[in-house]
N, C-alpha and C positions, 0 to 999 in steps of 0.2 A: 569674417567670411568674404571671399572674393566676389565682387559684383560683376559677374560675367557680362551682363548686358551693358553696363556702363562702360566697361573697358572696350567692348565691341563698338559702341557708339563713338568713343574717343578715336579709335583707329579708323573707322569708316568716315568720320568727319574729316580726319586728316587727309584721306584719299580724295574726298570730294572737294575739299578746300585747297588742295595742292599745297599742303603746309606740313613741314617737318615738326615733329614733336619730341619730347623727352621720352626715353624708354619707360614702359609701363612699370617696370620694376624699381624705378626711381621713387615711385609713390608708395610702394608696398610690395610684400612678397607675392610671387606668382610661381606655382610649380608647373611642370610639364603637362600634367593632366588637365589643369584648369586652362593652360595656354591653348591646348587643342579645343577646349570648349569655347574659348573666346574666338578662335579661328572659325569654328563652325557657325558661331553667332554672327560674325562679320559676313561670311558667305551667305547666310540666311537673309541678311538685310539686302544683299545684292540680288538674290533670287526673288525677293519680294518686289524688287524694282523691275523684274522681268528677265533677268539673266538666267542662263542655263549652265549647269555643270557639264563640261565636255571632256574632262580629264584630270590628271594629277601631275604634279611636278615633284621631283625628288631633290633633296638638298643634303649637303654634307656628305657627298658621295666620294670625296677624295680623302685618303687617310690623313693627309696634311691638314685638311680643314677640320677633321674630327679631333686631331691632336690640339689644334689651335683653340677649338671651342671646348675642349675637355669632355668630349662625349665618345661613346663607343657604338653609336647607332645612327642611321640616317634619320632625316626628318622629311615630312612631305607637306604639300599644300594642294589646294584645289584650283583648277583652271575653269574659267567660264567662257562662254561664247564671245563676250565682248573683248576678251584678251587676245583672241586669234587675229593675227594681222595677215592681210593678203599681200600687199606690196608696199604700202605707205603707212608710216606711223607718225602721228602728230604728238610731239613731246610736250606740248603745252599743258597737258593734264598730268604730267609726271613731275616728281620733285627732284630726284637725283638719279636719273636712269643710268644703268650699266647693262652691257650686253655680253653674252657668253655663248660659245658654240655648244650644241647639244646633239645627242642621238635620240630620236623619237621613235616610239612604238605606236602602231595602230592596233587597237584591240578588236578582234573579230568575233569573239564569243564570250559569254559571261565568265568572269573570274571570281569564283567564290572562295578559293583557297590558293595557296602557293602551288599546289599540284596542278592547278589549271593554267598557270601563267604561260609556260613555254608554248603549249599548243594553241593558246589563244591569240598569238601574234599573227595578224593578217598583213602587216606591212612594217617596214623599217625605213626611216628617212633621216637625212641630215636636217638639223633645225637650229634654232637659236632661241634663247630666252632673254627677255628684258627684265631685269630686276629693278625694283624701286623701293628701297626701304623707306618706311614712313618715319624712321627715327633719324634725328640729326646726325650727320656725318657717318651714316651707316654703322653706328655704334650701338650694340645691343647684346643682351645675354641670350642664352638658349631659349628660355621661355618667351622672351620678347619677340624673337624672330618667328617662332612657331605661331604665336598669337597673330602676328602680322602676315599670316598666310605664306610664310617662307619667302617673303619679299616679292611674291608673284605680281607681275604687272602686264606683260604681253609676251607673245611668242609667235613664231612662224615655223613652218615646215616645208621641205621640198617635196619632190615627187616620191610616192611610196614605192618600195621595192619588195618583191616576194622574198621573205627571209630564207627560203630554201635555195634561192639563186645566189646567195651571197657568200657561202662557204665560211660563215662565222663573222662575228663583228667584234671580237675581243681586242683587236689591235688595228683599228682603222685610223689612218692619219687624217687630221682635221686642220684646216687653215682658215683664219678669219682676216679679212681685209676691210679697211675703212678708207674710202676715197682712193682705192687702188693701192694703198700702202699696207704691207704685211703688218698685222697687229698682234696676232697670236697664232702659235702652232701647237699642236698637241696630238694625243692619241686617245682613242676610246678606252684604252687600257687604264687611263686615269680614273675611269668611272668604276670603282670597286674591282678593278682588274678585268672586268667584263661587264658591259651594260646589261646583259641578261641577269646578272646578280641584282642589279638595281631594280629591274622589272619584278623579280621575285620578292624583293623587299617591299615594293609597292603593293604587291598582292597580300603580303603578310600584314602590313599596316592597314590596308583596306579591310581585310577580314577582321582585324582587331577592332576597327572603328565601326564595323557594321555597314560599310559603304562599298559594296562590290563594284569592281571595274566592269563597266558595261560595254557592249559592242558599239563601235564608233568612237569610243573615247581615245584620247591621246595620252600617252605616258612619256613625259620628258625625263630621261634617265639620269640627268645630272650633267654638270659642266665638265668638259674635257680640258679646259684651261681656266685660268683666272678670268673674272669678269673685268671689263674695261669701261671707262666712261663713254656714254653714247652721245655724240654731239648732234646739234640741229643741222639741218640742211646737208646731210651726209648720206652717202651710199655705202651700204654694208653688204658684203658677200661672204658666206660661209660655205666652204667646200669640204667634202669628205670623200676619200678614195672609195670608188665603187658606188657611191650614193648620189653623185652629182653635187648640185649647189642650191642654196636658197638665198634670196636677196631681199633687202628692205631699204627703202629711202625714208629718211626722217625729215620732219618739218618743224 
């Protein structure tokens, strides 16, 4: 029988000790259902220390990544208030950070089912997510990464825009620069063909998990490009057509 609490302790300790570990599946079998149970247990430990859930992040939202991991569905993780970055991020507490450009949604009304998702969007913004796998060399299986809260570490968002003013977000160009150098370019079309599909998938997974998306929560729709290593003492800017930009400085 899988010891959910022990696995959660192992992952939580890795985060707190800033220490990479071997994948959980190296020590024994772990299926997707139990992996999500581990994820919830890890987040419960964070909540017990005073953190609040403020959103969700989607993963494997590109077809290429699904093929690479041998899956046919997205995964998700939970975001807490301590992950939200205003303008400066200390990398001292992270193991092997990577950053990727995102499209973010602001939830304005409760989402209890997929049917609620589209009308619940109160804002759309350009964003970024900082990933930090707790596994050595970012090497893991599907259950491993689910248990590790989909590698969630930190995120930031730009100014919110009324979705009705955008004329659609299915093909928005995104650019990421580090220290003024072009690092990645992509399109929101890389996110399941349209980030709205990712939002609906988040609503579906939330309904299945019994965790409704709440007003004020943020949904990170998934990466528009591959993630790149995030260096110390660097300035990063992510820009999206029609959505402006968001910036972060690392230390």
